[in-house]
C-alpha positions as CSV (number, residue, x, y, z in Angstrom):
1,M,-50.5,-38.5,-26.6
2,K,-49.7,-37.4,-23.2
3,R,-47.3,-40.4,-22.8
4,L,-45.5,-39.2,-26.0
5,A,-45.2,-35.6,-24.8
6,F,-43.9,-36.4,-21.3
7,A,-41.4,-39.1,-22.9
8,A,-40.1,-36.3,-25.3
9,M,-39.6,-33.9,-22.5
10,L,-37.7,-36.3,-20.4
11,A,-35.6,-37.4,-23.3
12,V,-34.8,-33.9,-24.0
13,A,-33.8,-33.0,-20.4
14,F,-31.7,-36.0,-20.0
15,S,-30.0,-35.9,-23.5
16,L,-28.9,-32.4,-23.0
17,T,-26.4,-33.3,-20.4
18,S,-24.9,-36.2,-22.7
19,L,-24.8,-35.0,-26.3
20,T,-22.4,-36.7,-28.7
21,S,-21.8,-35.9,-32.3
22,A,-22.9,-39.4,-33.4
23,A,-26.2,-39.0,-31.5
24,I,-26.7,-35.5,-32.9
25,A,-26.1,-36.6,-36.5
26,Q,-29.0,-39.3,-36.3
27,V,-31.7,-36.6,-36.0
28,I,-30.4,-34.4,-38.9
29,G,-32.3,-35.1,-42.3
30,R,-35.5,-34.8,-44.2
31,Y,-38.7,-36.4,-43.2
32,N,-42.1,-37.2,-44.6
33,V,-44.8,-35.8,-42.1
34,E,-48.3,-37.0,-41.4
35,G,-50.3,-35.2,-38.8
36,Q,-53.5,-34.3,-37.0
37,S,-54.5,-30.9,-36.0
38,P,-56.0,-30.3,-32.6
39,S,-59.4,-29.9,-34.4
40,G,-58.9,-33.4,-35.8
41,S,-58.2,-32.6,-39.4
42,T,-55.4,-34.5,-41.1
43,Y,-52.6,-33.2,-43.1
44,A,-49.4,-34.3,-44.7
45,G,-46.1,-32.7,-45.7
46,T,-42.3,-32.6,-45.2
47,A,-39.7,-31.4,-42.7
48,T,-36.0,-30.9,-42.5
49,I,-33.7,-30.8,-39.6
50,E,-30.4,-29.1,-39.8
51,K,-27.6,-28.6,-37.1
52,T,-26.9,-24.8,-36.4
53,G,-24.2,-24.6,-33.9
54,D,-25.7,-25.7,-30.5
55,T,-29.3,-25.6,-32.0
56,Y,-31.3,-27.1,-34.7
57,R,-33.1,-25.3,-37.6
58,V,-36.4,-27.2,-38.2
59,V,-38.4,-26.3,-41.3
60,W,-41.9,-27.8,-42.1
61,T,-43.8,-27.5,-45.3
62,I,-47.4,-28.5,-44.7
63,D,-50.1,-27.9,-47.5
64,G,-48.0,-25.0,-49.0
65,T,-47.4,-23.4,-45.6
66,R,-43.9,-23.1,-44.2
67,F,-43.1,-23.4,-40.6
68,V,-39.6,-22.3,-39.2
69,G,-38.3,-23.2,-35.9
70,T,-35.4,-23.4,-33.5
71,G,-34.7,-26.6,-31.5
72,I,-32.6,-27.6,-28.6
73,G,-31.8,-31.2,-27.7
74,S,-30.5,-34.4,-29.2
75,D,-31.4,-37.5,-31.4
76,E,-33.7,-38.7,-28.5
77,G,-35.7,-35.4,-28.6
78,I,-35.8,-31.8,-29.6
79,A,-38.0,-28.9,-28.0
80,I,-38.8,-26.6,-30.8
81,S,-40.2,-22.9,-30.9
82,Y,-41.7,-22.3,-34.2
83,R,-43.2,-19.5,-36.4
84,S,-45.5,-19.3,-39.4
85,G,-46.6,-15.9,-40.4
86,S,-48.0,-14.3,-37.2
87,N,-48.5,-17.6,-35.6
88,T,-46.0,-19.0,-33.0
89,G,-46.0,-22.2,-31.2
90,I,-44.0,-25.0,-29.4
91,A,-43.4,-28.6,-30.4
92,L,-41.7,-31.7,-28.8
93,L,-40.1,-34.2,-31.1
94,G,-39.4,-37.6,-29.5
95,K,-37.6,-40.8,-30.7
96,E,-39.9,-43.6,-31.7
97,P,-39.1,-47.1,-33.2
98,W,-40.5,-46.0,-36.6
99,G,-38.9,-42.5,-36.6
100,Y,-39.9,-39.6,-34.6
101,G,-43.2,-38.4,-33.0
102,L,-44.1,-34.8,-32.5
103,V,-46.7,-33.1,-30.4
104,W,-47.5,-29.3,-30.9
105,T,-49.6,-26.4,-30.1
106,Y,-49.8,-22.8,-31.0
107,M,-49.1,-20.0,-28.5
108,G,-52.1,-19.8,-26.1
109,G,-53.4,-23.2,-27.4
110,T,-55.3,-25.6,-25.0
111,D,-55.2,-28.8,-27.2
112,L,-52.5,-30.8,-29.0
113,G,-51.7,-31.6,-32.6
114,T,-49.7,-34.8,-33.3
115,E,-47.3,-35.7,-36.2
116,R,-45.5,-38.9,-37.2
117,W,-42.2,-38.1,-38.9
118,T,-40.3,-41.0,-41.0
119,R,-37.2,-40.5,-43.0
120,R,-37.3,-39.5,-46.7
């Protein structure tokens, strides 16, 4: 878990200096999401990543709840600030052999949730 978070942070930091349009296009798309909350409960849903200028718009739908975020990075990894209702949080999306892995927490959180994103 910590390895994924660290790898995602490094990937974002390095990829910000070497963005290419081909690399950026790879992360854009629709995904199936399987996750586990910090409390251990599991969930499923969908997510979409769109390019919006120099940033990304990331939208998740999990059990009928919509989360909307803004991210920066490349196809190797994206740092995302997100909101749902009055809840805000941060997430790191990192490239994996099977798709993308994501770690997240709410503002003020002390534990991480995880997600596995695979293309739809």
